[in-house]
N, C-alpha and C positions, 0 to 999 in steps of 0.2 A: 547558712549551717544546713547543709543534706546530711539525710540521714536512709544508710540502706537499710539497715535489722528489722525487721519488720516489727520486733518486743520494741525498738523504740520507737517506730513509729505510730504502736500500737497506746503508750506510756503518754506519747507527747498527745495522742488525740484523748487517752484520759485526762490530763491537764485540759485539753480546751471542753470536756466537758462538764469537768468540774469547777470550771470558770463559768458556764451558762447558768448552772446548779445556781452556785453561787448568787449568781443574779437574779436570779428565780426567787430566791429565796428572800433577799434584801429586796426587792419588786413587793413581794407579799408581806412586809412587814413595813412599806409605805402603804398600803391601804388601809381604808377606815377601821374594815375591823379588823384586820392585823392578823400578825401567824400567830397568836396564842391558839387557836384551834385547832392547831395544826402539829404543829410542835410535841406535844408530850406522845402522841399518835403515832405508833412505828412503822403502820401503812406508808405513809409518806417520806418518811424515810429511806423505808427501803423500794420505794416509787423512784428517791431521788438517785441511789444507787444504780437500780436500774438502767435510769437514764444517761448516767455516766459510763456504762458500760456497755450498753449500746452505742456511743460516743465511741468509747474503744475499738469497735468493732469495722468502723469504717474505712479506716486504712485497709483492713482485711479484703474488704468489697471495692473500693476503687483503687487503691496505689497496686503498681507493681514494678520492682528498681527504687531508684533511690527516689526520697522526696524531700524537699523543704521543711523543718520543722513549723514555719510559720501554717505549712498547706495541711500539714498531721493537726495543727491545732484546732484550726479552722472545721476541719471533719468532723471532729470531735466536737467541735462547739455548732454544728449544726443537728445532729442527731435530735436532741433535748429541742432546740427551736423550731425544728418542722414539723416535731412530732403534736407538739403544741400549737403551734398556726393547722394541721390538720384537725386536730382535737376543738381548736374555737369555732370552727366552721361547720360542727354539727350541731343542729340548732335543739334551745332545751325542749323535750319530748314532754315531761311534765312541771306544769308549771304550777309554783307554789302560792296558794291562795289561804285567804286570814291573816292575822294577825302574828301565827304564831312564828319564832325565828328560825329565820331555814339554819339545817345542820349543816357544816363545811360536807363537801363534796370532791370525789378525786377530779370532776369536772373544774369546780369553782378553783381545787389548789394549780390544776394545770393551767389556766387563764392566768395571765401576769396580769 
């Protein structure tokens, strides 16, 4: 199926971004420390919403004219995943020392 309306393309890209973020939260729940540190904090939910919206912008940057629905969904899913890969390559500047438990950080949230 092809869509030519930019708003439909953005909508399908938002769906792709949401799928990527649902996968992200699922994989966080599979980690030994779990997601309990992230769930109550609004900053992580805001970051999730920003990543989904960033995915929705991808067709605006990449497409002109009609495109397949699958392409729009893939473009939307690529933005959060690509951002995560970029952030995961940045080295940790501060090393945790001592026995104090590490607090959850945005970097630990982003890394799958």
